[in-house]
N, C-alpha and C positions, 0 to 999 in steps of 0.2 A: 116279784118277791113281796111278800106281805109285810105289814108294819112290824109284826112280831118277829119275823125272820130277820128283818133289818136290825132290830134291837139285839138279837142274839149274835149276829155277825159282828156288829159294832163292839159288843161286849167281848167277844172272842178275840178280836184284833187288839183291843185295849189290854186284855189280860196277857196275851202273848207278848206284846211289847214290854209290859211291866215285868214279866217273868224273864225276858231276855236281858233287861237292864239289871234286874236283881241278881241274876246268875251270869253277870258279864264275863268273869274269868273263864268259865266253862264254855260260854258262847264264843269267846275269842278263840279258845282252843279248837272248838268244832269248826269254826270258819277257817282257821289256819290249816287244820288237817285237810279239810275239803279243798282248799286252794292248792296245797302241795300235791294232793292226789290228782287233781284235775290238770295241773301243770305237767306232772310226770306223764299222765295219760295223754294229754294233748301233744306233748313233745314227741312221745313215742309214735303216736299216730301220724304226725306230720313228717317225721323222719321216714317212717315206713312208706308213706305216700310218695315222698320224693325219691326214695330208692326204687319204688315200683315204676315211677315215671322215668327215671334214669334207665332202668332195664328195658322199658318199652322203646326208648330211643336207640337202643342197640339194634339197629335195623336188620342186621343179619339174623337175629333170633326169630323174628316173626315174618320173614320173607321166604317165599318158596319160588323156585325158578322152574318153569315148565318149558321144555324144548320141543318144538314141532319137528317133524322129519325135515332133513336138509333139503329135500326135493319138493316140499309143500308149496302149493300155489298160493297166490294172494287170497283167492276165494276160500281155500281150505284154512288159511291162517285166520281169516275173518270169522269163519264159522267156529273155529276152535276158541277164539276170544269170547264169542257169545256164550259158548258152553261153559267156559271157566267163570264168567261173570254170574252165571246162574247158581253157582255153588253157595250154599247157605253160610259157610264159614269164611267166605272170601269177601274182604272189605273192598278191595280194588284190584284191578288188573291193568298192567301197563305193558304195552307191546314195545320191545326193544329190538329193532332190526340190527343186523350184524354191523352195519356202518356206525350206528350209534354206540353199539357195544365196544367197538374198537376205539372210538373217541373217549368213552368212559374209562377204558383200560389205560389209555395214554395219560389221562388226567389223574387217575388213582395211583398209577405206578410211573410217575414222570421219568424217573431215572432209568427205567427199563422200557420206556416207550419205544425205543429204537428196535426192540425185538420184533415189533410188528412190521418194520421196514424190511426184515429179512424174508418175508413171504411175498410171493408174486400175487397171491390172492388172499383176501381176508379169510383166515381160518376159523373165525368165531361164528357160531351159528346164531340164527334168530332165536329170540326167547321171549317168554312172558314173565314178568315179575309180579307175583301175587302177594298182597298184604292180607294177613289173616285177622279175623275178628277176635277169635278166642284161641289163645296159645295152647290151652289144655286139650284142644281137639285137633292139634296140628298133625299128630301121627295118623289119626283116623282120616283126616282130610287128604293127606298125602297118599294114603293107600287108595282112596277113591279116585284121585287124580291120575294115578298110574294106570287105572283101568279105562280111562277115557280114550275113545278111538281118536287117533290122530296125534297122540302124545308119544313122543320118542323117548323122553327121559324126564325125570323129576328129581331135583336136588334141593336139599334144605339142611339147615344147621341143627341136626337132631340133638347133639350133645348140649349145645348152647341153649336150645329151647327147653330141654329137660332140666337143666341147671336153673334157669330162670323160674320155671314152674315150681321147682322144689323150694327155692328161696322165697317166692311169694306165699307158698303154703305155710312155710315156717313162720313168716311174718304174721300171717292171718291167725295161726294157732296161738303164737306168743301174744299177739295183740289181744285176742279174746281172753286169754288167761290173766293178763295184766289188768284189763278192764274189770274183770270179776273180782280180783284180789283187792284192787284199790277201792272199788265200790263197797265191798264188805268192810274194809277198814274204816272208810268214811261213815258208813251207816252205823257201825259199832260206836264210834266216838260220839256221833250226834245222838245216838240212842242213850248213851250215858249222860249227855248234857240234859236231855229231856227228863231222864230218870231223876237226876239231881234236882231239877226244877220241881218235879212232882213230890219228891221227898220233903222239900221245903214248904210245900203247900198241902201236906197230908191232912191237917186239921180242916182246912177250907174244903178240900175234896170230900172228906168224911161228912161234913155238915151238909154239903150239896147232895150227897147220896141219901142222907137221912131224910131230907125234905123232899125226896123223890126226883131229883135231877137225873135225867137220862144220861147214859154213858156217852152218847153222841154229843151232848151239850158239854160234858166234862172234857171230852177228848179234843174237841175242836180247837181250843186255844193252843194246845201242845202241837197239833198238826200244823197250825199256822206258824208256830215258832220254828218248826223244822223247815217249813217252806221258806220263811224269811232267811234262815241260815243258808239254805241252798241257793237262793237267788243272790244274796250278797257274796257268797263264796264264788259262785259262777262268774259274776261280773268282774270281781277283782282278778280272778284267775285268767279270764279272757284278756284283760288289759295287759297283764304280765306276759302271757303267751304271745301276744301281739309284739311286744317289745323284744322278746327273745327271738322271734322269727325274723322280724325286720332287721334288727341290729346283729343278730347271730348268724342265721343261715344266709339271708340275702346279701348282707354286707360282706361277710367273711368269705363265702364260697360262690357268691353270685357272679364274680368276675371270671370264674372258670366256666367256659361255655358248656362243656360236656356235663358239668355238674350243676348247671343252672337250675335253681329251685323253682317250684311252682309259685307264680305270683300270689301274694296274700289275698289280693282282691278276688281271686277265683275260689278261695276256700273260706273267706271271711264269714259268710252267712251260714254255711253248713257247720263250721266250727262253733260259731256262736250258738246255733240251735242245739248242737250236741252238748256243749257245756251247760246250757240252761236245763236241758232235759236230764242229764246225769245229775246235776247239782240238786234240782228240785226233787227228782225221784229218790235220790239218796237221803235228802233231808226229811221228806215226808215218810218214806218207808222206815227210817230210823225212829221217827216219832211214833208211828203206828205200832211198831214192835214193842217199844218201851211202854206205851200206854196200855196195850193189850195185856202185857205181863202184870202191870200194876193194878189194873181194874179186874184182872182175871176174867176177861170176856172170852 
């Protein structure tokens, strides 16, 4: 960076800080609106992530059971396991012999476990339990599995899987819409703040244009002002979101095992990055829109 560029940058930062101080009420409004929007956005995203995580824990939804023929030999069972593991959408394959299946039945249905005692021979077949990578491809994967040689039967929770896929898609669509709406609202408020700042400095801007100042030179302090608003709003919103998550979700519902929320440590960095990105982009874009209109560029 040249000496002249350093002077311009220093001037721009100084003017932006002075402008923010001079228009403190509007700056506070902009930061407050951005904080509220980011908190609403962050809370919605975190709730959606936890719902998605909870749905994924419903094991029956993403598990497919594949049954080999009752008369299959150990060699045939081994070959079938190798074939199943080669499927692209299969994350894991677990072989469950009928003895283990009977033990699982007794454990899951303790009060009805004595039913198994009524049989001279274990009636349960051997099976493979497959965990899928992508639920949206479950139906397609099941159809392919049914065509594999050596597969007697394939069972899966079709209705539960479709319900989960539908819920996830609704959350994704709603999340995208909410992100867009909140971003537009924040950008609008910040744009108005920058516009108010420019109105109060019309004479100064006019003089700069008369003496030949480039639009980029005039524009820079206002963009920095929007950047500062975005960073401050993002930092405060992140701190508040942290408190909401720790003392809200984790403390209130964390004791319920099946509803156990995602640890904040796993989402801290992505959440911070998202807040900063959204806050900065909103502030800068709001400034650019306002400046472009005023300078008629």
